[in-house]
N, C-alpha and C positions, 0 to 999 in steps of 0.2 A: 321150431315153434311147437308148443304142445298145447293140446286142448282136449279135455276129456269129459265124459259123462260118468256117471256111475249109475248103485241103487239099490249100485248099485244100483245103478247105472250112471254112465259116466263117459266123458270123452275128452281127449286132449290132442293137441297137435304140436309137433316140434319140427321146425323148418317146414318142409313140405310133407312130413310124415304124420299121420293121424293115429291116435290111440283109441281103441274101440271098447275098452273096459278099464275100470279101476274100482277098488272096493269102497263101499260106504262104511262109515264108522260102525262098529258093533255096539249095540245097546245092551248094557250090563246093569240091570236095575239094582241088584243087591237088596231085595226085599227081606224084611225081618218079620213082618206081620201083615194082616189083612187090612184093607181099606186105606192103602197108601198110594198116592199118585206121585209120579216123578216125571218131570219135564227137563229135557236136556237139549241145548241148542248152542251152536257156535260156528265159527269159521272152519272150513275143511279145505285142504288143498295139498298139492304136491307140485304138479306142473299145470295147475289150473286154479281158478277161484271158485269156491263152492261153499255150501252150508249143509250141515246135518241138523235136522229137527226131529226129536225123538220123544215119545211118550210111553209110559208104562203104568199099569195099575194092578195091584194085588187084590184079586176078587175073592180070595179065601186065604186060609192059613198056609196053603201049599201051592196055589195056582196063581199065575200072573199072565197078563196079556200085554201086548205091545203093538204100537204103530210107529213106523220109522219112515222118514222121507229124506231124500238127498237131492240137491240141485248143484249143477256145475256148469261152467262155461268160460270161454276165453276168446278174445279176438286179437289178432296180431297182423302186422305188416310183414310180408315175405318178399325177399329180394328175387326178382325175376331171373337174373343171370348174374354170375360172379363178375362179369366184365361190364355190367351196366348198373346205374343207380336206380333203375325202374323197380317199383314195388307193386304188389297187389295184396289185397286183404283176404285173409282166410279166417274162418270162425267156426265155432262149435258150441252147442249147448245141449243140455240134457236134464232129465229128471227121473226120479225113481221113488217108488213107495212100496212098502212091505208091511205085512202084519204077521204076528207070531203068538203062539200060546206055549206056556211052559210051566215047569215045576221048580220050586225053590225050597231049600232046607237050611235054615240057620242052625248053628250048633256051637258047642264050646261054651266056656264061661261067659255069661252075659250075651250069648248069641252073636259074638263079634265075627265069627266065620260063617260064610254062606257058600253053599253049592247050589247051582241052578243049571237047568237045561231048557232051552227054548228051540222050537222048530216053527218054520213058517214059509211063506212064499211072497214074492213081489214081482212087480212089472215096471217097466220104464221105457223110455224112448230117447233117441238122440238124433241130432241133425248135424251134418258136416257140410260146410261150404268151402269149395276149393277154388282154384284159379279159374278164370273165364266164366265165373258164375255157375260152375258145375257143382252139383250137390249130391248127397246121399243121406238117407234116413234109415234108421234101424229100430227094431223092437226088441226088448230084452225081457226074458222071464228067468227068475231065479228061485230055487228052492234051497232051504238051509236048515241045518241043525247046529246048535251052538251051546255046548257045555262050557261052564265058567266056574271059576273059584275065586273068591274075594274076601276081603277084610273090611269091616266097617266098625270104627271105634265105638265104645260104649256111649260116649257123649255125642256121637254123630258128627264130629268135626273133621274127621279124616277117613279116607277109604282108598283102597287100591284093589285092582282085580286083573286077572288074565282070562282070556277066553280062547277057544280053538274052534272057529266056525268052519264047517264043511258045507260047500255050496255046489249045487248043480246049476250051471249056466247054459241058457239057450239064446242065441242071437239069430234074428231074422232080418234080412234086408227087405225093406218095404219099397225103397226108391233108390235108383242109381242111374244118373245120366252122364257119368264120366266118359270122356273120350280116351281111348287107349293111347292115342298119339301124344296127348298132353299130360296124362296122369297114369302112366304105366304102372308105377309102384303101387299107388292106391287101388288101381284096378286089380292088381294081383292080391292085395290084402283083402279086398271085398270078395273076390272069387274064392279065397281061402276060407272066409266065413261061410260062404254058400256051401262049400264042400265039407267043412268041419264046423258045424254050427254049435256043437255042444262042448262044454268043458267041465271038468271036475276040479274045484278049487279048495285049497286049504288056506284059511284066512285067520291067522292068530292076531290077537289084539291085546294091548296093554293100556290101562287107564289109571291115573292117580288124580284124586280130588281132595281139596282142603278148603276150609272156611267155617261158616256157621252150620248149625244143625239143619237149617232149612234152605240155605243158599251157599253153594260152593263154586269155586273155580276148578276147572279140570283141564288136563292135558292128556291126549290119547293118540296112540300110534296103532294103525291097523294095516297089516300087510296082506298081500294076495300072491299065492303061488299056484300056478296052473300045473296040475299034476298029470293032465291027460292030453292037452292040446298045445303043442309048442308053436303052432302056426298063428295063434291069435296075437295080434299086436296090442298090448295092454300096458297100462300103468300098474305098478306093483305096490303102491302104498297110499295111505291117507293119513295126513297129520291134522288133527282136530283139536281146537281149544275153545273154551267158552264157559257157560254157566250151567249148573245143575240146580233145579228147584224141587223141593219136596213139600207135598201137602198131605196132612194126616187127618183122618176123621177121629177126633178125640171125644166123640159123643158118649162113649162108655165111661170115660173118666169123669166127664161132666155130670152124668147121671149118678155115678158113685159118690161124688162129692156132695151132690144135692141130698142124697139119702143119709 
């Protein structure tokens, strides 16, 4: 059984084994001009049920800001022993929010190609419930830098992008009342987090979106590779699909037409 948080932050469990991190979907706005607002939201999952809700705004011709949130959770029945039909319930839930500031540069004919780089930080929390009502809660802090390269068609009906997010992750155990006799494996996993709280992650992401100029459907894959901490039990991907909405301030065009 799997149940995860992300937020990044994230949690998942499989059988009697819990996962203590999985990636949130990368926000890749692909701005071309100032005063553009983009909202992206949809289902996210791998071995859990979750949602990514993301916002971004181009405050100038080169600078953009973003706020991203991620929610995940799952509850499953776990068999007590192989030789008995008895079950107990285990669950997990978590949330994560981050903010970022970045630079974007459209180029090429009709500015259909975009390069952008965002950096930021986020915080989150997760709670695991094990057998015999034992539980643990964790706090997550993450710092990231995310260069991206993408394409947005002239008519605005199609876009795709790739990003390569590099993240520094810190996990802190806030609460843990597990009994060693009944949850030896999870005790070892939590002890490992206490001894090795930090990880350096490489998290590439791929997104494709199509539809109208202001409303599109999207499909996105985000992966997470732990480059520094092999001890962390984590989920390695986020599959996300949903809608992207764009709002533009066309006041300049309105004023020009009036003149």
